[in-house]
N, C-alpha and C positions, 0 to 999 in steps of 0.2 A: 726798547730799541734793539737789543740783541736778538730778542724773539722775532722781531720784524724782519731783520736781515737774514736770520736763519731760515725763516719761511721763504724768503725770496730765493735763497740758494737751493732749497728743497724743490720749489716749483720749477726753477730753471733746470735743475738736475733731471726731474721727471719728464719735462717737455722734450729735452734732447734725447734722453734715454728711450722714451717711447716712440720718438719719430725716427730712430735709426733703423729698425726693421723694415718699415715701408720704404725708406730711402735705399736700403740694400736691394729690395725688389725692383725699384725703379731703375737703379744703377745697372742691374743685370738685364732688365728689359731693354734699356736704351744704350747698352754697351758702354757705360761710363766705368770702364774697368782698367785695372793695371795688370796687363799680361806681360810677364817678364820675357816671354819669347817673342811676342809680336811687337812690344814696345820696349826694346832694350834701352836702358838709361844708366849712365855712369854712376848715379847716386843711389841706385836701388840696392837694398840689402835683403830683399825677400825673393821668393820664388813662387810660381803658380799664378793664379788669377785671383785678384782681390778687388772688390768694389771700391770705387772712389766716391766722390760727391758728398763726403762727410760734412762739408761746409753748410749744407742745407739745414740739417737738424741743429747745428751749432748756432746758426743765425737765428733760427726760431726760438731756441732756448734762451737767447739773450734778450730778444726784442718782443716776443709774444707776451710774456708776463707783464710787460710795461702797459700793454693795452688794457689789461684787466685789473691791475693792482696799483698802478702809479698814474699820477697826473702827467700828461705829456708836457715835457719841458721843450721850449722852442728849439734848443740846440740839438735835440734828439733827432729832428728831421734830417739835419745834415749828417749826423753820425750814422743813422740808419741808411741813408742814401749811399754813403760811402761804402758801408758794409755790404749792401745789396749789389753794388757795382763789382765788388771783389768776388762775391759768390757767383754772380752770373758769368764773369770772366773765368772763374775757376771751373765752372761746369763746362764751359766752352773748351777749356784746356783739358778737362778730364775726358772729354770725347776724343780729342786728338791733341797731341802736344803742339803748342803754339810757339812762335818765336819769343825768346826771352826778352828781346827788345820791345816787342809789342806788349808783353806782360808788364814790363817796367813802365812803359808809357801809361798804361791803364792805372797802375799804382800811383803814378804822379798825378793823374787826373783825380783820383780818389782823394789824395791829400789836398789838392786844390779845392775840392768841394767842401771839405771839412774846414779848411782855413777861411774860405769864403763865407761859411756859415757863422763865423765869428770866433772860432777857437784859435788862439795864438798863445805865445809865451811872453807875457808882459815882463816877467823877471824870473830869476833863479836865486836861491839862497846861497849866499857866500859862506862857505864853511869856516871862514876866518872872521865872520861877523858881518851883519848887514845883508843887503840884497844887491844884486846886479840887475839893473833895469835895462830893458830893450825897447820898451814902448815909447821912449822919448827920442829914439834914433830913427831917422827916415832915409830912404833912398829915393832921390829925385829921378823921375822917369822921363824928364824932358829930353835927355840925350837920345831917347827912342821916339821922339816926337809924340809923346803921350803926356797929356796934362794930368798930373797927379803924382802920387808917391806911394811907396810901400814902407810899412813899418818893419824894422828889423825883427820885431816880435812875430810877424807873419812869415817872414822868410825862414826863420829858425824853426817855427812850427812845421812848415812845409818839409824842410830837410829832415827833421826828427821823425815825422810820420812816415815819410818815404823810406827812411833807414830801417825803422822797426818793422814796417810792413814787409820789406824785402828779406831781411836777414833772420828774423826769428824762425821762420819756416825751414831754414837751412839745418836747424837742430831738431828736425822731426823725422829722422831717417830710420829709426827702429821703433818697434811696436811699443806704444804707450809713452814714448819719450816726450813728445810735445804736449799732449793734454795734461800730463802730470805737472811739469814745471810751469806751464801757463796758469793752471789752477792755483798753484801756490803763489805765484807772482801777483795774480789778481786779488787773492785774499789779503796779501800783505798790503797792497795799495789801498784796499778797502778798509782795513784796520787802521792804517795811518790817517786816512781821510776822516775817520770817526772823530779825530781830535779837533776837527773844525766843523763838527756837525751843527753847531749853533747857526752857521750860515745856511739859510734855506736851500740855496743852490747846491751846497756841498752834500746835503742829504741825498739828492738825486745822483750825484757822482758816486757816492758810496754805494747806493743801490745798484748802479750800473756795474760797478766793480764786482760786487758779489754775484750779480746775475751772470757776468762773464765767467767767474770762477765756477759757479754751479753748472753752467752749460758744458764747460770742458770736463768737469767731473763726471757729468752724465754720459759723455762720449767715451771716457776712459775705459769702462768695462768692455766695450765693444772693440776698442783699439789696443788693449793690453794683450800681451803675447798669449796665444797666437791671435793676431788681429783678424777680425771679421770684416772690417771696413777701414779705409784710410781717410784721413781728413781731406785729402786731395789738395790741389793748389789753393782753392777757395778757403778751406778750413785753416790752412797754414798762414795765409796772408791775413785772414781775419784775426788770427791770434795776435800777430805783431801789430796790426792796425789798432785793435782795441787797447792793447797795453800802452801803445804810444799815445793814444788819445787820453786814456785815463791818467797817465802820468802827467799830462799837461793840465787836465782839469782839476786834479787833486792838489791844487796849490803848487804846481810845477815841481813834483817830486821826482826830479830826474836822478838825484843821488840814489834814491830808493830803487828806481827802475834799473839803473846801471848796476846796482849791487845784486839784486835778485836775478838779473839776466847776464851776470858777468861771464858765465861760461859760454853761452851762445854768441854773445857779442865779441868776446875775445877770439873765439873760433872764426867768426865771420871776418873780423878785422885781419886776422892772419891770412885767411884764404884770399881776401881782396888784395892784400899787399903782394903775396906771392904770385897771383895771377898777373898783376900789373907788371911786376919785375920780369916775368917770363914773356910778356907781350901778349898774353891771352886775354880774351874778353872777360871782364869782371862779373858779367851777369850769366855766363854759361855754367851749367852744372858740372860737378866733378865728384870724384870718389876720394877726396883728400880731407874730408871733415874729420873732426875728432872722433866721432862715433865709428867712422870707417876704420880708423887706425886702432881703436879699442877692439873692434871685431877681429882685426888681423892679429892683435895681441893675444887673442883667445877668450876675450870676454863674451859672455852670452848677452842676448838682447835685453833680458830682464835686468841683468846687472848694470848695463849701460843706462837704462831708463832710471833705475834707482839711484845711480850715481848723479845724474842730472837733477833728480828730485831732491836728493840730499843736499847738494850744493845750494840750490835755490832756497831750501828750507833754512839752512844755517845762515845764509846771507839775509833771509827775511827776518829771522830772529834778531840778527845784528841791526837791521834797519829799524826794528821796533824799539830796540834798547839803546842804541848808541846816539851820541850827538853828531852834528855834521862833520867835525874833524875826524872822529873815530870812524865814521862811514867812509870817508875818503881813504883813510889808512887801510881799512878792511877791503875796500874795493881794489886798491892797488895791490894788496897782498894776494887776493884771489887771482887777479889778472896776471901777476908775475908767476904765480904757481902754475896756472893753466898754460900760460905762454911757454914756460920751461918744459912742461909735459908735451905740448904740441911740437916744439922744436926738437925735443929728444926723439919723439916718435917719427918725425919727418926726416931728420938728418943724421941721427946718431945710432938709432936702433938697427943693428945688422943681423938680428936673429931671424931665422926663417919664420914665415907666417904660421900661426897655429889655427887649426880648424876646431871649433868647439861645437859639437852636436847638441850640447845641452843648452837650454835657454838661459842658464846662469853662467 
């Protein structure tokens, strides 16, 4: 079993790694570029001209091996269609920045496609014992003059996928940052789902988790400092989308997903709250994310990427080793620590900004 999943990771790694060079050529030819002079952006941390469109090899790395090495599972059609929608909208955005509201709408449509394909959240594990079921609670739509109802399990799945799709990419601002912690997170979800491998459906979910990990690993050598290609909007949203879907399919491992993604989710929650308080749009980009403040503090891009990887790895080990109560405690501990760091960097640090020419 281990050899099988190691093979899938290796194949996914190679597919993505080998498809990046032709993607770079196509991005240069069709001007899918990030030019810091022509396309100024408040969240940018780089200079010069860097190809985008990294979502294309990432999508191929995840789904192409399925055609050759796995039997097609019915739900994969919905998952692939949602991923394809994100990559196509990402390429559109890579050519020219689109309205954040339009991008958000497309992300919502993507989540709807996945939920419509049958993916929902029937229950979550109660850390204090038992489970909390959502598939027995319905929302009657008669007040909208619609005959029918929605399961609470469908509504929560939609919200969760929209959330992860939108916010995970916010923590992809420096070279190598995003593919590193996404790979770690996907591996952890895959290892945890191995515990339920007796279920034939779970074998497919485990394989999909390792394929996601392998694809982002294959992209990392090209994106690590100094990056030669960016994941682009499509690659970033695909990361959050796949992690959101996988956490649902692997027996609703939301505690695990929250744990390994504690840093980007805490950062995103803080940004959203402060934007709303200030009366700003919650979906517009800014330069107030944690990695921006760490750059101002004098950290190099490699150090920031390694910091995100390290927290995800430590949280992942905890997820593999701890019981549900311990996971909740660890998650809260990480959230409080990161929140305190963010608050300090935002409101209490009065030192002048440091410029670090070193990648470390």
